[in-house]
N, C-alpha and C positions, 0 to 999 in steps of 0.2 A: 499690671501684673504680667509677668513673663514666665514662660516655661522653657527649660532647657532639656533637650533630649540628647543623651550621649549614645554613641555607638551607631549613629545613622549610616555612616560610611560602611561599617562592617555589615550592617543589616542589608544594605544595597548590594554588597558583594555576594553575600550569602544567597539572596534572592536571585541574583543573576546566575549563580552557579546552579541553583535548583532548576531554574528555567532551562538552562543549557542541558542539564542531565535529563530532564523530562523530554526535551526535544530529541535527544539521542535515543532514549528508550522508545519513544513513539516511532522514530525512524526505523529502528530495528524490528519493532512489531509490525509496522507497515510493510517492510520488506518481506517478512515472513508470510504475511497474508497474501502479498502479491505472488509469492512462490506457490502458495496453496491454490490461488485462483488459476495460475498457469497450469498446474498439475490437473486440476478438475477440468479446465477448458480443453486440455489435450485428450481427455477421456470423451469429451462431447463433440470435438471437431470432426466433420466429415473427412474421411480418408480415401483418396484414390491412389496417389503415388506416395503420399507421406510428406511431400514438400511443404504443404501448409502447416501440418502439425509440427514438423521439425523446425519451422521458422519462428516459433514462439519464443519470446525472450522476456525477461524482467529487466527493466531499466532501474538501477539502484535508486533508492529513495534520495531525493534532492530537496534541500531546504531553500526556499526563497522567501525571505522575511519571516512572517509568522506561519507560512504554509509549508508543509512537508508533503511531497508528492512522489509516488512510485507509479510506474507504468508497466502494464502488461501489453505487449504488442506482438502482432504477427507480421513479419516482414515480406512474406511471399507476395508477389504482385497481384495475385487473385484473392487475397485475404478478405478484403471488404466485400467483394462480389459474393463469395461463398457465405460470409457472415450474414449478409442482408438478403440472401436468396429468398425469393417469395415462395417457390415451390419446395416441397419437402425433399431433403437430400436422400440419396439411397441409403446412406448410413450416417450416423452422427446426428447433430441437431443444427437447425438454423440458430442464429444468435448465440453460438457456442460460448463466446467470451462474455457476453452480457449475462447469460444464464449462470455461468460459473461464478461471476462476480456477485450476483444476487445470492447464490448458495453459500459462498465461502467468505464473505466480508461483512463484518458488522463493526461499527464504531465502538461498541461495547467491548469487543475483543481487544481492540487497541488500548482502550482505557484500562482494562484488566491487566495488561502487560506492563503498565507503568507502576513502578514501585516508588512511592513518594519518600519512604524512609531511606531507600538507597539514593534517591536523587538529592536528599538533603546532606549527604556525606561529602 
């Protein structure tokens, strides 16, 4: 007994298109969350001259294989020192970027931003 299935190539193309569209939507949502994290982090960062706060940037989402990654970084030379400072800062918070990330990022928000109906088009 043999079974023939027609349309396998078309189905593979459709599934590939859906996967690509879901990836694009996830990248956009991740970029949006990264911007929200930076915004919240800038509210929490200790400020003396403003150099540290002003050095915060979002690196656009990048896809490597099955992984999509966006980065929020502070480029000021003293960023890590201030972030991990053991004593309480005069203003702002220690771990300003980590705290903002915990407050502003959930995987559920990324999942909600993915529209499977739109991805299937």
